C-alpha positions as CSV (number, residue, x, y, z in Angstrom):
1,M,9.3,44.2,-12.3
2,K,11.2,45.6,-9.3
3,F,8.2,44.8,-7.1
4,L,8.3,41.2,-8.2
5,I,12.0,40.9,-7.5
6,A,11.5,42.4,-4.1
7,L,8.6,40.0,-3.3
8,I,10.6,37.0,-4.4
9,F,13.6,38.2,-2.3
10,F,11.3,38.7,0.7
11,I,9.6,35.3,0.4
12,F,12.9,33.3,0.0
13,F,15.1,35.2,2.3
14,G,13.1,37.4,4.6
15,V,10.4,34.9,5.5
16,S,12.9,32.0,5.8
17,Q,15.0,34.0,8.3
18,A,11.9,35.1,10.3
19,Y,10.3,31.7,10.5
20,S,13.4,29.4,10.2
21,L,12.3,28.1,6.8
22,T,14.9,26.7,4.6
23,Y,14.8,25.7,0.9
24,N,17.0,23.1,-0.6
25,L,17.4,22.0,-4.2
26,S,19.5,19.0,-5.2
27,L,20.4,17.1,-8.4
28,P,21.3,13.4,-8.7
29,Y,25.1,12.9,-9.1
30,S,25.1,9.1,-9.0
31,Y,22.4,6.5,-9.5
32,K,23.5,2.8,-9.1
33,F,21.2,-0.1,-9.2
34,S,21.8,-2.9,-6.6
35,G,18.8,-5.0,-7.7
36,K,18.4,-7.6,-10.4
37,D,15.7,-8.8,-12.8
38,Y,13.8,-12.1,-12.1
39,A,16.5,-14.0,-14.2
40,G,19.3,-12.6,-12.1
41,N,20.7,-10.0,-14.5
42,K,21.9,-6.7,-13.0
43,F,20.5,-3.4,-14.1
44,E,22.8,-0.5,-15.1
45,A,21.9,3.1,-15.3
46,D,22.9,4.9,-18.4
47,K,21.9,8.5,-17.5
48,S,19.9,9.9,-14.6
49,S,18.2,13.3,-14.5
50,G,15.8,14.9,-12.1
51,W,15.7,17.0,-8.9
52,L,14.9,17.0,-5.2
53,I,13.3,19.9,-3.4
54,N,13.1,20.2,0.4
55,L,11.4,22.7,2.7
56,G,12.9,22.7,6.2
57,L,11.2,23.9,9.4
58,T,13.8,24.3,12.1
59,S,14.7,20.5,12.5
60,W,12.1,18.8,10.3
61,G,12.1,18.8,6.5
62,F,9.6,17.7,3.9
63,G,10.7,16.9,0.4
64,F,9.7,15.8,-3.1
65,E,11.9,13.9,-5.5
66,N,11.5,13.2,-9.2
67,Y,14.1,11.2,-11.1
68,E,14.1,9.6,-14.6
69,T,16.8,7.0,-15.2
70,K,17.6,5.6,-18.6
71,L,18.5,1.8,-18.4
72,K,21.5,0.4,-20.3
73,H,21.5,-2.7,-22.4
74,T,17.8,-2.8,-23.4
75,S,16.4,-3.6,-26.8
76,E,14.7,-0.1,-26.9
77,E,14.8,3.0,-24.7
78,V,13.5,2.1,-21.3
79,K,13.3,4.7,-18.5
80,L,12.6,4.3,-14.8
81,K,10.5,7.2,-13.5
82,T,10.9,7.6,-9.7
83,T,8.7,9.9,-7.6
84,L,9.2,10.1,-3.8
85,F,7.8,12.1,-0.9
86,D,10.3,12.5,2.0
87,V,10.3,13.4,5.7
88,T,13.7,14.3,7.2
89,Y,15.1,15.3,10.6
90,G,18.2,17.4,11.0
91,A,20.6,19.0,8.5
92,T,18.0,21.6,7.4
93,G,20.5,24.5,7.8
94,A,18.3,26.4,10.3
95,K,20.2,28.6,12.7
96,E,18.2,27.2,15.7
97,E,19.6,23.7,15.2
98,I,22.3,22.7,17.7
99,G,24.7,19.9,18.0
100,W,25.5,17.4,15.3
101,W,21.9,17.5,14.0
102,K,22.8,20.8,12.3
103,Y,25.2,19.0,10.0
104,V,23.7,15.4,9.8
105,G,20.2,14.3,9.2
106,L,18.1,11.2,8.6
107,G,15.0,10.7,6.5
108,Y,12.5,8.3,5.0
109,G,10.7,8.5,1.7
110,V,7.9,6.7,-0.1
111,G,6.6,6.8,-3.6
112,T,6.4,5.0,-6.9
113,D,8.6,3.6,-9.7
114,V,7.2,3.3,-13.2
115,L,8.8,1.9,-16.3
116,K,8.4,4.0,-19.4
117,C,8.7,2.4,-22.8
118,S,6.5,1.3,-25.7
119,F,5.6,-2.0,-24.1
120,C,5.9,-1.2,-20.4
121,E,2.4,0.0,-19.6
122,T,0.9,-3.2,-20.9
123,N,3.5,-5.5,-19.3
124,Y,4.4,-4.0,-15.9
125,F,2.5,-2.7,-12.9
126,K,3.5,0.5,-11.1
127,G,6.0,-0.3,-8.3
128,F,6.1,0.9,-4.7
129,A,9.4,2.6,-3.8
130,M,10.8,3.5,-0.3
131,Q,14.1,4.9,0.8
132,Y,16.3,5.7,3.7
133,I,18.2,9.0,3.5
134,L,21.4,10.2,5.1
135,L,21.8,14.0,4.8
136,I,24.9,16.1,5.2
137,N,24.7,19.9,5.6
138,I,27.9,22.1,5.2
139,P,27.4,25.8,5.9
140,I,29.1,28.0,3.3
141,T,27.8,31.4,4.7
142,N,25.1,32.3,7.2
143,S,22.3,31.8,4.7
144,I,23.8,29.4,2.1
145,N,24.5,25.7,2.7
146,F,26.0,22.9,0.6
147,K,23.8,19.7,0.7
148,A,24.7,16.1,0.0
149,S,22.5,13.0,0.5
150,Y,23.0,9.3,0.3
151,N,19.7,7.5,-0.5
152,M,19.1,3.7,-0.3
153,K,16.0,3.1,-2.4
154,T,14.1,-0.3,-2.4
155,S,11.7,-0.9,-5.2
156,K,10.2,-3.9,-6.9
157,I,8.1,-3.9,-10.1
158,R,5.9,-6.9,-10.9
159,Y,5.0,-8.2,-14.4
160,K,1.3,-8.1,-15.3
161,Y,1.2,-11.6,-16.9
162,K,3.8,-13.4,-14.7
163,S,4.2,-13.8,-11.0
164,E,7.8,-12.5,-11.3
165,L,9.3,-9.3,-9.8
166,D,12.2,-7.2,-11.0
167,D,14.2,-5.5,-8.2
168,Y,15.0,-1.9,-9.1
169,S,16.6,-1.1,-5.7
170,A,19.4,1.5,-6.0
171,T,21.7,3.9,-4.2
172,I,21.4,7.6,-5.2
173,I,23.8,10.3,-4.3
174,T,22.7,13.9,-4.7
175,F,24.4,17.3,-4.3
176,G,22.7,20.6,-4.0
177,I,22.4,24.0,-2.3
178,G,20.2,25.3,0.5
179,F,19.0,28.7,1.6
């Protein structure tokens, strides 16, 4: 057991310091829809859960996001499952970063949005999702950073038996910690 703890400590802290690798884990704080359905009705998020993990290499970061958002005011429980892959520049928390890129970063992500409910699979296609990301890195200690991100996601899901689209675009705010 002691060997396993030492190995984990070496991988997450020793290797990250030697090769300027950073690890970030964030959770969604706010998920607000800006899009509307084909009839013009706005969507509202009831509850959002999920996570974002990012691996940073000096200035570049590569991330994976997975969210599930419950929609309000639906006849039955409907959830929007979002999966995104991200590429970011800046705000990784690496010691080698200089200037304002150490604290501010930009990114882009692509992935899918899928509606989950009893009738969704037969009535809706899988939607393409993309997002622009603004990252903020606030160092707490030499090896621990506070992370915040503002994500502007664009997504449209088409009905299978209509030529109509629902716009599931949203703004997502996440907070997390980085090592």
